[in-house]
Residue frames as qw, qx, qy, qz and C-alpha x, y, z in Angstrom:
[[0.434, -0.049, -0.255, -0.863, 30.97, -30.32, 28.37],
 [0.600, 0.000, 0.601, -0.528, 27.84, -31.92, 29.77],
 [0.108, -0.022, 0.928, 0.355, 27.19, -35.21, 27.94],
 [0.294, 0.538, 0.724, -0.315, 23.44, -34.62, 28.29],
 [0.232, 0.631, -0.141, -0.726, 23.69, -31.89, 25.66],
 [0.317, 0.346, -0.730, -0.497, 24.10, -34.67, 23.08],
 [0.124, 0.161, 0.963, -0.175, 21.48, -37.02, 24.56],
 [0.261, -0.250, -0.519, -0.774, 18.32, -36.86, 22.45],
 [0.454, -0.495, -0.741, -0.009, 16.21, -38.44, 25.20],
 [0.294, -0.397, -0.385, 0.780, 17.14, -35.61, 27.59],
 [0.080, 0.079, -0.225, -0.968, 15.93, -33.05, 25.06],
 [0.373, -0.330, -0.724, -0.477, 12.74, -34.98, 24.35],
 [0.433, -0.520, -0.679, 0.283, 11.88, -35.19, 28.05],
 [0.211, -0.307, -0.192, 0.908, 12.78, -31.55, 28.68],
 [0.191, -0.095, -0.413, -0.885, 10.48, -30.38, 25.89],
 [0.444, -0.405, -0.752, -0.270, 7.63, -32.57, 27.03],
 [0.493, -0.560, -0.568, 0.348, 7.86, -31.40, 30.63],
 [0.236, 0.132, -0.051, 0.961, 8.74, -27.71, 30.09],
 [0.011, -0.616, -0.672, 0.411, 6.12, -25.86, 32.20],
 [0.089, 0.658, 0.005, -0.748, 6.46, -22.79, 29.99],
 [0.145, 0.054, 0.779, 0.607, 5.90, -24.49, 26.64],
 [0.377, -0.056, -0.223, -0.897, 2.79, -23.30, 24.82],
 [0.625, -0.217, -0.666, -0.345, 0.86, -26.56, 25.17],
 [0.477, -0.267, -0.709, 0.446, 1.60, -26.93, 28.90],
 [0.034, 0.105, 0.241, -0.964, 0.66, -23.33, 29.62],
 [0.483, -0.107, -0.411, -0.766, -2.55, -23.90, 27.64],
 [0.602, -0.260, -0.754, -0.049, -3.41, -27.03, 29.60],
 [0.301, -0.212, -0.584, 0.723, -2.75, -25.32, 32.93],
 [0.196, 0.081, 0.030, -0.977, -5.01, -22.46, 31.86],
 [0.440, 0.350, 0.769, -0.305, -7.77, -24.95, 31.01],
 [0.420, 0.600, -0.177, -0.658, -7.89, -23.77, 27.40],
 [0.795, 0.237, 0.550, 0.100, -8.83, -26.18, 24.64],
 [0.245, -0.393, 0.456, 0.760, -6.44, -25.37, 21.74],
 [0.167, 0.323, 0.785, 0.501, -9.08, -26.35, 19.19],
 [0.073, -0.823, -0.560, -0.054, -11.44, -23.69, 20.63],
 [0.424, -0.483, -0.121, 0.756, -8.97, -20.93, 21.26],
 [0.105, 0.011, 0.383, 0.918, -9.95, -19.04, 18.09],
 [0.021, 0.600, 0.798, 0.054, -13.70, -19.14, 18.72],
 [0.077, -0.838, -0.337, 0.422, -13.91, -15.50, 19.82],
 [0.046, -0.752, 0.278, 0.596, -11.60, -14.12, 17.13],
 [0.635, 0.167, 0.674, 0.338, -11.98, -16.31, 14.07],
 [0.410, 0.827, 0.361, 0.130, -13.53, -13.59, 11.90],
 [0.092, -0.956, 0.225, 0.163, -10.97, -10.95, 12.90],
 [0.569, -0.402, 0.636, 0.332, -8.16, -13.45, 12.34],
 [0.626, 0.415, 0.605, 0.264, -9.50, -14.35, 8.91],
 [0.253, 0.958, 0.136, 0.016, -9.70, -10.69, 7.87],
 [0.271, -0.831, 0.427, 0.231, -6.10, -10.11, 8.96],
 [0.664, -0.134, 0.668, 0.307, -4.81, -13.26, 7.18],
 [0.521, 0.498, 0.570, 0.394, -6.29, -12.18, 3.86],
 [0.018, 0.960, 0.031, -0.279, -5.46, -8.49, 4.24],
 [0.553, 0.772, -0.279, 0.140, -2.65, -7.04, 2.19],
 [0.155, -0.711, 0.634, -0.262, -0.22, -7.40, 5.09],
 [0.787, -0.174, 0.554, -0.208, -1.32, -10.97, 5.80],
 [0.877, 0.468, 0.107, 0.010, -0.93, -12.03, 2.20],
 [0.326, 0.817, -0.436, 0.189, 2.53, -10.42, 2.07],
 [0.455, -0.544, 0.666, -0.231, 3.63, -12.41, 5.16],
 [0.891, 0.117, 0.426, -0.100, 2.44, -15.64, 3.55],
 [0.713, 0.690, -0.095, 0.080, 4.26, -14.79, 0.33],
 [0.004, -0.794, 0.581, -0.179, 7.51, -14.15, 2.22],
 [0.638, -0.320, 0.681, -0.165, 7.34, -17.57, 3.85],
 [0.866, 0.384, 0.318, -0.042, 6.36, -19.33, 0.64],
 [0.463, 0.841, -0.270, 0.078, 9.11, -17.43, -1.20],
 [0.269, -0.676, 0.676, -0.120, 11.66, -18.62, 1.35],
 [0.782, -0.014, 0.620, -0.064, 10.62, -22.26, 0.75],
 [0.748, 0.654, 0.115, 0.009, 10.75, -21.74, -3.01],
 [0.160, 0.868, -0.463, 0.082, 14.24, -20.33, -2.59],
 [0.425, -0.457, 0.775, -0.096, 15.20, -23.64, -0.99],
 [0.088, 0.195, -0.893, -0.396, 13.95, -25.63, -3.95],
 [0.326, 0.364, 0.809, -0.326, 10.28, -26.28, -3.14],
 [0.183, 0.021, -0.521, -0.833, 8.32, -26.14, -6.42],
 [0.442, 0.175, 0.606, -0.637, 4.58, -26.09, -5.62],
 [0.609, 0.339, -0.326, -0.639, 3.38, -26.87, -9.13],
 [0.774, 0.099, -0.585, -0.219, 2.00, -30.40, -8.96],
 [0.153, 0.272, -0.794, 0.522, 3.15, -30.88, -5.34],
 [0.599, -0.518, -0.582, -0.186, 0.96, -32.80, -2.87],
 [0.074, 0.396, -0.435, 0.805, 0.74, -30.74, 0.34],
 [0.508, -0.559, -0.651, 0.076, -0.65, -31.52, 3.80],
 [0.003, -0.524, 0.183, -0.832, -1.41, -28.26, 5.63],
 [0.518, -0.397, -0.720, 0.237, -1.83, -29.09, 9.32],
 [0.206, -0.633, -0.383, 0.640, -3.62, -26.50, 11.45],
 [0.346, 0.353, 0.478, 0.726, -4.67, -24.68, 8.27],
 [0.040, 0.410, 0.327, -0.850, -6.92, -22.17, 10.06],
 [0.510, 0.656, 0.319, -0.456, -8.97, -20.26, 7.44],
 [0.801, 0.446, 0.324, 0.234, -6.64, -21.11, 4.53],
 [0.015, -0.946, 0.187, 0.266, -4.05, -18.35, 4.58],
 [0.202, -0.528, 0.746, 0.352, -1.42, -20.76, 3.20],
 [0.556, 0.228, 0.797, 0.057, -3.57, -23.44, 1.60],
 [0.468, 0.813, 0.267, -0.223, -5.08, -20.92, -0.84],
 [0.186, 0.840, -0.429, -0.276, -1.73, -19.63, -2.23],
 [0.414, -0.274, 0.853, 0.163, -0.37, -23.21, -2.29],
 [0.576, 0.455, 0.679, -0.021, -3.33, -24.23, -4.49],
 [0.350, 0.893, 0.013, -0.283, -2.96, -21.11, -6.59],
 [0.048, -0.695, 0.663, 0.274, 0.63, -22.22, -7.36],
 [0.672, 0.293, -0.585, -0.346, -0.64, -25.57, -8.64],
 [0.011, -0.234, 0.916, -0.326, -0.37, -27.72, -5.52],
 [0.624, -0.332, -0.611, -0.357, -2.88, -30.43, -4.60],
 [0.065, -0.395, 0.544, -0.738, -3.70, -29.48, -0.99],
 [0.600, -0.471, -0.644, -0.061, -5.18, -31.46, 1.87],
 [0.041, -0.519, 0.319, -0.792, -5.87, -29.21, 4.82],
 [0.512, -0.377, -0.743, 0.208, -6.54, -30.17, 8.45],
 [0.071, -0.328, 0.228, -0.914, -8.45, -27.76, 10.70],
 [0.259, -0.344, -0.884, 0.182, -10.49, -28.85, 13.77],
 [0.057, 0.347, 0.381, -0.855, -11.92, -25.47, 14.77],
 [0.344, 0.577, 0.739, 0.049, -15.46, -25.28, 13.41],
 [0.145, 0.909, 0.142, -0.363, -15.51, -21.50, 12.86],
 [0.122, -0.638, 0.558, 0.517, -12.16, -21.45, 11.11],
 [0.364, 0.075, 0.876, 0.307, -13.13, -24.47, 9.00],
 [0.344, 0.755, 0.546, -0.120, -16.33, -22.71, 7.87],
 [0.074, 0.888, -0.175, -0.420, -14.25, -19.67, 6.87],
 [0.330, -0.344, 0.767, 0.430, -11.84, -22.01, 5.08],
 [0.450, 0.435, 0.770, 0.125, -14.70, -23.43, 3.00],
 [0.258, 0.910, 0.250, -0.208, -15.68, -19.91, 1.96],
 [0.123, -0.804, 0.408, 0.413, -12.08, -18.98, 1.14],
 [0.627, 0.058, 0.705, 0.326, -11.77, -21.86, -1.34],
 [0.456, 0.805, 0.378, 0.030, -13.47, -19.47, -3.77],
 [0.102, -0.900, 0.270, 0.326, -10.27, -17.37, -3.74],
 [0.519, -0.234, 0.718, 0.401, -8.50, -20.08, -5.75],
 [0.316, 0.431, -0.401, -0.744, -8.56, -19.52, -9.51],
 [0.888, 0.244, 0.173, -0.351, -10.81, -21.76, -11.65],
 [0.774, 0.507, -0.380, 0.002, -9.00, -24.77, -13.05],
 [0.055, 0.539, -0.747, 0.385, -6.81, -25.31, -10.02],
 [0.479, -0.146, -0.863, 0.063, -7.12, -28.50, -7.97],
 [0.529, -0.668, -0.174, -0.493, -9.81, -28.29, -5.33],
 [0.019, 0.436, -0.718, 0.542, -8.56, -28.21, -1.72],
 [0.671, -0.328, -0.656, -0.108, -9.66, -31.09, 0.50],
 [0.222, -0.562, 0.389, -0.695, -10.56, -29.97, 4.04],
 [0.609, -0.215, -0.753, 0.128, -10.44, -32.45, 6.97],
 [0.354, -0.679, 0.060, -0.640, -12.30, -31.13, 10.01],
 [0.884, -0.390, -0.239, 0.093, -10.41, -33.06, 12.69],
 [0.336, -0.845, 0.413, 0.048, -7.51, -32.49, 15.06],
 [0.570, 0.549, -0.610, -0.037, -4.38, -33.97, 13.47],
 [0.145, -0.406, 0.823, -0.370, -3.53, -35.66, 16.76],
 [0.675, 0.072, 0.560, -0.476, -6.75, -37.72, 16.51],
 [0.730, 0.501, -0.262, -0.384, -6.23, -38.95, 12.94],
 [0.843, -0.168, 0.493, 0.133, -5.19, -42.57, 12.32],
 [0.134, 0.718, -0.464, -0.502, -2.42, -41.91, 9.82],
 [0.205, -0.155, 0.933, 0.252, -2.03, -45.53, 8.70],
 [0.380, 0.500, 0.763, -0.151, -5.79, -45.96, 8.16],
 [0.319, 0.845, 0.093, -0.420, -5.88, -42.74, 6.08],
 [0.815, 0.339, 0.227, 0.412, -2.85, -43.81, 4.09],
 [0.043, 0.994, -0.054, 0.079, -1.04, -40.62, 5.06],
 [0.687, -0.556, 0.322, 0.340, 2.32, -42.10, 6.04],
 [0.357, -0.333, 0.518, 0.702, 4.91, -40.57, 3.68],
 [0.430, 0.578, 0.681, 0.129, 1.99, -39.71, 1.38],
 [0.164, 0.967, 0.174, -0.085, 2.67, -35.98, 0.88],
 [0.646, 0.491, -0.095, 0.577, 5.51, -34.28, -0.94],
 [0.127, 0.376, -0.329, 0.857, 5.37, -31.43, 1.59],
 [0.433, -0.651, -0.610, 0.125, 3.91, -31.31, 5.09],
 [0.116, 0.491, -0.080, 0.859, 3.38, -27.72, 6.27],
 [0.505, -0.630, -0.561, 0.184, 2.77, -26.84, 9.95],
 [0.191, 0.483, -0.116, 0.847, 2.67, -23.20, 11.01],
 [0.181, -0.271, 0.452, -0.831, 2.23, -22.31, 14.69],
 [0.757, -0.189, -0.386, -0.492, 0.14, -25.36, 15.44],
 [0.558, -0.511, 0.542, -0.365, -0.21, -27.34, 18.71],
 [0.976, 0.176, -0.103, -0.082, 0.18, -30.57, 16.67],
 [0.675, 0.349, -0.410, 0.505, 3.91, -29.97, 17.24],
 [0.455, -0.807, 0.094, -0.364, 3.94, -29.61, 21.01],
 [0.623, -0.562, 0.541, 0.061, 6.71, -32.12, 21.72],
 [0.013, -0.456, 0.786, 0.417, 9.08, -34.41, 19.80],
 [0.379, 0.237, 0.894, -0.018, 6.45, -37.17, 19.47],
 [0.410, 0.761, 0.350, -0.361, 4.22, -34.65, 17.75],
 [0.141, 0.750, -0.449, -0.465, 7.04, -33.50, 15.48],
 [0.209, -0.211, 0.922, 0.249, 7.83, -37.09, 14.47],
 [0.434, 0.479, 0.743, -0.174, 4.17, -37.76, 13.73],
 [0.344, 0.835, 0.018, -0.429, 4.08, -34.69, 11.45],
 [0.016, 0.630, -0.673, -0.387, 7.34, -35.61, 9.70],
 [0.441, -0.009, 0.895, 0.060, 6.12, -39.17, 9.13],
 [0.552, 0.648, 0.469, -0.237, 3.54, -37.89, 6.61],
 [0.270, 0.862, -0.253, -0.347, 6.15, -36.26, 4.37],
 [0.925, 0.177, 0.229, 0.247, 8.18, -37.79, 1.58],
 [0.581, 0.533, 0.007, 0.615, 10.26, -34.81, 0.40],
 [0.128, 0.401, -0.256, 0.870, 9.91, -31.77, 2.67],
 [0.407, -0.679, -0.602, 0.102, 8.48, -30.87, 6.05],
 [0.116, 0.500, -0.116, 0.850, 8.12, -27.23, 7.11],
 [0.491, -0.625, -0.572, 0.202, 7.51, -26.39, 10.75],
 [0.123, 0.524, -0.178, 0.824, 7.30, -22.96, 12.34],
 [0.585, -0.624, -0.508, 0.105, 6.87, -22.26, 16.02],
 [0.238, -0.965, 0.060, -0.087, 7.86, -19.75, 18.70],
 [0.745, 0.248, -0.294, 0.545, 11.52, -18.97, 19.21],
 [0.277, 0.023, -0.411, 0.868, 11.34, -17.06, 22.50],
 [0.082, 0.401, 0.533, -0.740, 9.09, -14.42, 23.97],
 [0.121, 0.640, 0.648, 0.394, 5.73, -13.33, 22.60],
 [0.084, -0.154, -0.184, 0.967, 4.72, -9.69, 22.62],
 [0.063, -0.643, -0.710, -0.280, 1.21, -8.30, 22.87],
 [0.079, 0.345, -0.105, 0.929, 0.62, -4.55, 23.29],
 [0.567, -0.525, -0.240, -0.588, -2.77, -5.01, 24.96],
 [0.833, -0.357, -0.381, 0.184, -1.42, -7.42, 27.54],
 [0.498, 0.130, -0.254, 0.819, 1.41, -4.96, 28.24],
 [0.193, -0.465, -0.038, -0.863, -1.20, -2.31, 28.98],
 [0.707, -0.459, -0.224, -0.490, -3.54, -4.35, 31.16],
 [0.804, -0.120, -0.527, 0.248, -1.33, -6.76, 33.14],
 [0.299, 0.186, -0.447, 0.822, 0.32, -4.07, 35.34],
 [0.439, -0.382, -0.013, -0.813, -3.16, -2.89, 36.38],
 [0.879, -0.272, -0.273, -0.281, -3.88, -6.37, 37.76],
 [0.892, -0.141, -0.272, 0.333, -0.55, -7.62, 39.04],
 [0.286, -0.934, 0.121, 0.178, 1.40, -4.41, 39.50],
 [0.527, -0.403, 0.587, 0.464, 4.13, -5.86, 37.31],
 [0.384, 0.544, -0.445, -0.599, 5.02, -5.61, 33.64],
 [0.951, 0.210, -0.008, -0.228, 4.22, -8.56, 31.35],
 [0.574, -0.514, 0.589, 0.244, 7.08, -11.08, 31.66],
 [0.466, 0.546, -0.579, -0.387, 9.00, -12.23, 28.63],
 [0.980, -0.030, 0.046, -0.191, 8.42, -15.91, 27.95],
 [0.296, -0.656, 0.681, 0.134, 11.40, -18.17, 28.48],
 [0.748, 0.080, 0.658, 0.037, 10.29, -21.29, 26.64],
 [0.311, 0.598, -0.454, -0.582, 11.30, -21.84, 23.05],
 [0.894, 0.191, 0.374, -0.154, 9.79, -24.75, 21.14],
 [0.657, 0.719, -0.226, 0.004, 12.14, -23.97, 18.27],
 [0.089, -0.702, 0.687, -0.165, 15.22, -24.54, 20.46],
 [0.693, -0.139, 0.683, -0.185, 14.03, -28.03, 21.33],
 [0.824, 0.505, 0.209, -0.147, 13.07, -28.80, 17.74],
 [0.459, 0.798, -0.389, 0.021, 16.35, -27.68, 16.19],
 [0.250, -0.579, 0.758, -0.170, 18.46, -29.54, 18.73],
 [0.744, 0.026, 0.641, -0.187, 16.53, -32.75, 18.24],
 [0.750, 0.652, 0.006, -0.112, 16.65, -32.49, 14.45],
 [0.204, 0.775, -0.592, 0.083, 20.43, -32.09, 14.76],
 [0.401, -0.409, 0.790, -0.219, 20.84, -35.00, 17.17],
 [0.757, 0.210, 0.591, -0.183, 18.61, -37.28, 15.10],
 [0.432, -0.167, 0.660, 0.592, 20.62, -36.71, 11.91],
 [0.446, 0.748, 0.491, -0.039, 18.11, -34.74, 9.84],
 [0.377, 0.101, 0.276, 0.879, 19.10, -32.40, 7.01],
 [0.011, -0.842, -0.536, 0.067, 17.43, -29.01, 7.32],
 [0.244, 0.369, -0.003, 0.897, 17.57, -25.24, 6.81],
 [0.286, -0.716, -0.590, 0.239, 16.28, -22.85, 9.45],
 [0.161, 0.456, 0.019, 0.875, 15.71, -19.16, 10.03],
 [0.292, -0.605, -0.604, 0.430, 14.71, -17.15, 13.10],
 [0.113, 0.441, 0.211, 0.865, 13.05, -13.74, 12.66],
 [0.024, 0.371, 0.555, -0.744, 11.16, -11.15, 14.67],
 [0.061, -0.385, -0.654, -0.648, 7.68, -10.53, 13.31],
 [0.128, 0.341, 0.520, -0.772, 4.97, -8.11, 14.41],
 [0.013, -0.429, -0.696, -0.576, 1.47, -7.60, 13.05],
 [0.186, 0.042, 0.273, -0.943, -1.25, -5.03, 13.68],
 [0.151, -0.413, -0.873, -0.212, -4.87, -6.04, 14.30],
 [0.266, -0.228, 0.089, -0.932, -7.95, -3.90, 14.94],
 [0.204, -0.345, -0.906, 0.135, -10.58, -5.04, 17.42],
 [0.368, -0.701, -0.242, -0.561, -13.79, -3.60, 18.77],
 [0.236, -0.545, 0.551, -0.587, -13.63, -2.86, 22.49],
 [0.877, -0.174, 0.225, -0.388, -15.75, -5.95, 23.16],
 [0.918, 0.305, -0.229, 0.109, -13.47, -8.19, 21.06],
 [0.307, 0.611, -0.523, 0.508, -10.41, -6.68, 22.78],
 [0.534, -0.471, 0.457, -0.533, -11.83, -7.41, 26.23],
 [0.984, 0.014, 0.079, -0.157, -12.43, -11.08, 25.21],
 [0.721, 0.507, -0.366, 0.299, -8.88, -11.24, 23.83],
 [0.060, -0.633, 0.543, -0.548, -7.44, -9.93, 27.13],
 [0.766, -0.323, 0.364, -0.419, -9.35, -12.50, 29.18],
 [0.966, 0.231, -0.112, 0.034, -8.03, -15.32, 26.96],
 [0.475, 0.594, -0.459, 0.459, -4.48, -14.00, 27.43],
 [0.355, -0.592, 0.466, -0.553, -4.90, -13.69, 31.20],
 [0.966, -0.138, 0.063, -0.211, -5.83, -17.39, 31.38],
 [0.823, 0.366, -0.303, 0.311, -2.36, -18.22, 30.09],
 [0.157, 0.522, -0.500, 0.673, -0.96, -16.21, 33.01],
 [0.448, -0.300, -0.818, 0.201, -3.17, -18.26, 35.34],
 [0.115, 0.020, 0.296, -0.948, -5.16, -15.20, 36.40],
 [0.162, 0.442, 0.868, -0.158, -8.74, -16.12, 37.29],
 [0.039, -0.348, -0.450, -0.821, -11.44, -14.51, 35.16],
 [0.184, -0.513, -0.721, 0.428, -13.25, -13.18, 38.21],
 [0.064, 0.888, 0.449, 0.081, -15.58, -10.22, 38.58],
 [0.313, -0.840, 0.068, 0.438, -12.92, -7.84, 39.90],
 [0.429, -0.251, 0.565, 0.659, -10.51, -8.56, 37.08],
 [0.293, 0.544, 0.680, 0.394, -13.25, -8.35, 34.46],
 [0.056, -0.945, -0.302, 0.115, -14.28, -4.95, 35.85],
 [0.375, -0.666, 0.282, 0.579, -10.69, -3.64, 35.84],
 [0.394, 0.031, 0.673, 0.624, -10.23, -4.73, 32.21],
 [0.174, 0.705, 0.639, 0.254, -13.63, -3.43, 31.07],
 [0.160, -0.928, -0.178, 0.285, -13.24, -0.06, 32.81],
 [0.401, -0.508, 0.407, 0.644, -9.76, 0.42, 31.38],
 [0.357, 0.218, 0.715, 0.560, -10.79, -0.46, 27.85],
 [0.088, 0.822, 0.553, 0.107, -13.85, 1.74, 27.86],
 [0.218, -0.904, -0.027, 0.366, -11.90, 4.72, 29.24],
 [0.413, -0.456, 0.506, 0.604, -8.82, 4.28, 27.05],
 [0.122, 0.062, 0.742, 0.656, -10.64, 3.56, 23.76],
 [0.334, 0.453, 0.471, -0.679, -13.84, 5.64, 23.83],
 [0.409, 0.428, -0.406, -0.696, -14.01, 5.58, 20.02],
 [0.892, 0.070, 0.283, -0.345, -14.67, 1.84, 20.20],
 [0.842, 0.473, -0.246, 0.086, -11.65, 0.67, 18.16],
 [0.611, -0.673, 0.397, 0.126, -8.52, -0.92, 19.62],
 [0.664, 0.632, -0.399, 0.022, -5.32, -1.33, 17.58],
 [0.818, -0.481, 0.315, 0.025, -3.15, -4.17, 18.86],
 [0.411, 0.676, -0.611, -0.025, 0.49, -4.92, 18.03],
 [0.843, -0.326, 0.405, -0.135, 1.40, -8.55, 18.56],
 [0.759, 0.530, -0.375, 0.043, 4.15, -10.88, 17.54],
 [0.689, -0.616, 0.377, 0.063, 7.57, -11.91, 18.76],
 [0.052, 0.590, -0.757, -0.275, 10.43, -14.11, 17.63],
 [0.902, 0.178, 0.243, -0.308, 9.60, -17.09, 15.47],
 [0.272, -0.436, 0.790, 0.333, 11.57, -19.94, 13.97],
 [0.818, 0.425, -0.041, -0.385, 11.04, -21.68, 10.64],
 [0.370, -0.420, 0.801, 0.213, 12.65, -24.94, 9.60],
 [0.789, 0.407, -0.225, -0.401, 12.51, -26.81, 6.30],
 [0.625, -0.341, 0.702, 0.015, 13.46, -30.46, 6.70],
 [0.530, 0.479, -0.558, -0.423, 14.81, -32.31, 3.64],
 [0.789, -0.160, 0.537, -0.252, 13.81, -35.96, 3.51],
 [0.890, 0.404, 0.205, 0.059, 14.67, -37.07, -0.02],
 [0.611, 0.558, -0.129, 0.546, 17.42, -34.93, -1.47],
 [0.596, -0.737, -0.174, 0.266, 19.50, -34.06, 1.60],
 [0.598, 0.106, 0.096, 0.789, 22.16, -32.14, -0.30],
 [0.059, -0.553, -0.142, 0.819, 22.47, -28.36, -0.17],
 [0.507, 0.705, 0.496, 0.013, 20.08, -26.90, -2.76],
 [0.278, -0.331, 0.332, 0.839, 21.59, -25.00, -5.65],
 [0.497, 0.673, 0.257, -0.485, 19.52, -22.89, -8.03],
 [0.255, 0.657, -0.550, -0.448, 22.06, -23.58, -10.77],
 [0.574, -0.060, 0.816, 0.005, 21.28, -27.31, -10.92]]
């Protein structure tokens, strides 16, 4: 067997240099991750706090609770908190939450969503900065939080980012990221019109790198990989903007010809003005145990 399979440095370098990782694709596309939600913040917020969005959050929180995470009185750092889809239910369960969200539109929505927390619960603290830019020692954040929670956030784009996140936790660290290909029904419709080929399945898997490095670096953790899909409704104009953002990740220039192809297709296919999009894929979730590294038992 290849000895490199058990060399953590090999895995660290492979993750950092993987041309198909989310962060490297984003950089090549010239997309600023902190601005990627500018055109869809309101739609995203509506979906997060819809019945389906709340149920998804409850499933994830329920999985953590099933592993022994008791949110009542817990200090939580929610990194990449978006508009508060997890911070709000954390606070509702009695946690003292500090949330980090650099996108201005999402942060504004977050402030409004604080009102969803019942009176008498601890107020959520919102930090409007990119986690990568925060001086953790100066803030006093090193091992300062019982739970660090990071869901689908570019703060974990390589092992250095993962270590930085973990360094803020004293008991638990939850990280979720992609575990293979992403699926987007609108991209599947439009890409063949431009390239003549079906949308390719992504080959990169941040979760594969993360799990292997956690194993090699002697962490105790539980993990789960699932396939998740969600449905979102856009106006035709919003859908066109969404397609152009997606095309950037495929390194397709947003030129006049492509814009016309997309616009003509959307107008002809969705004359009623509403576009229903199915998107999702395979995602991994890992809960790292930092204090009690034994297998959790509900009968304790």
